[in-house]
N, C-alpha and C positions, 0 to 999 in steps of 0.2 A: 445467192452465193459467196461471192469473191471476198464477202465479208468472213464466212468461216473458213477460208483458205487464209484469210489475212492473221485470225485467232490462231488458227495453228499455227503459222510462220512465229506469232509472237511466243505462244508455248514453248516452241521449241529452241527459239533462242533463249529464252529463260531457262529451261534445262540445261543447255550447254552452256550457261554463264555459271548456273550452278556447278554442275560436273566442274568445272574450271575451277572454280574457287574452292572447293573441295580436293582437289589434285592438289592445289597449291600449296595448302596445308598452312603450316606455320609460317611460312616463306610472304613477307610484305609484298602487296601491291607493287609497291613501288620497285621492290629488287626484281622481280620477276618483270616488269614493266622495262625498266631499264636494261635487262639484258636480253630482251628482246627488240628494243630499239625504238620502243613508240613510249608516247607519255602517258602517264598515269591516269589521266582522266581516260585516254583511250581502252584502257584496257579495264577501268573501271564499269564505264558504258557496257565494255562484252560482257563482263561479269554478272552485270546486273539484267542480260538481257534485250538492252535498247540497240545496241547494235550488233552484228557479227563481224566477225570478222574476216578481212580478205584471204586471199588463199596464201598470200606471203605470210602475214601474221599468225594465220591457223598452226603453218608449218611451223615457224618458230616458237610458238605456245607449244606445242605438242613435242618438240625437243626438248625445251627447257624442262618443261612440268613431268616430262619422262612418265605419263600412266601408265597403268597396268596395261596387258592386251585386250582386257574385257570393257576395260574404262576409255580405253581407245576405240574401241570396234564401235560404242554405244555413241563417244564423241563423232565418229566419222560417219554415222547415218543420220545425226542428226545436221551435222555441216551441209551434207549431201542432200537434204530434205531442204536446207534454208536457201542455199545457193544456188542449187539445183544442178550440181555438177559433182565428178567426183572429188574426194581428198587429192591436194598437192601432188602428196607421194603416189597415188595412184595413176594420176595424170602424166608424171614425170616418168612412172614407167612404161607408159603408150606412148610416150614421145619416144624414149630409148628405143623400144622395141615398135615400129610402128606397122608392121607388119602385123602385129597383133590385133589391128584395128579390125582387120580383114576377118580375122579368125571372130571378133565379137559380133561383126555383124550377121554373120550366118545365124547366131540365137535370135536376131531379130526380136520382138516382143515376147519370146519362150521363157518360162520361167525354168530355171535349173532345181532339179529335185535334190534331196538332200543327199540321196544316195550317189548321185551324180556329182555336187558338189565334193563329197567327200574322194571322189576319185580325181577330182580336179587338184585338191590339196594335195594328194601325196604327190601327183606330177610333179608340180611345183615344187614340192618339196625334195625330190630326188635332181633337179637339175642343181 
């Protein structure tokens, strides 16, 4: 059973790497690596799906590549499944608004319906 999970994470890392490569477009790997402060070889391993970026590196990559909202949402889901934690910007929101953690705990393991999510998004957008 663990092998299946391993294979899934491997596929997720490869998909994330492919998405990062596509977002990079015509910019060189070295240019992006230099801009985010890591060796080009490290970025190459991330793009090939060999390694997953650390939270700090992932955040810098997202800022530098500036993906569309849809692309970032898909990359965030992949990143969260690979690392087992929310994207760095979401973690920062929780740290800044630590009382939000209590509210989130009220959810427990319940799933939020699409209708509820629309209402939550409207509330947050109004802030």
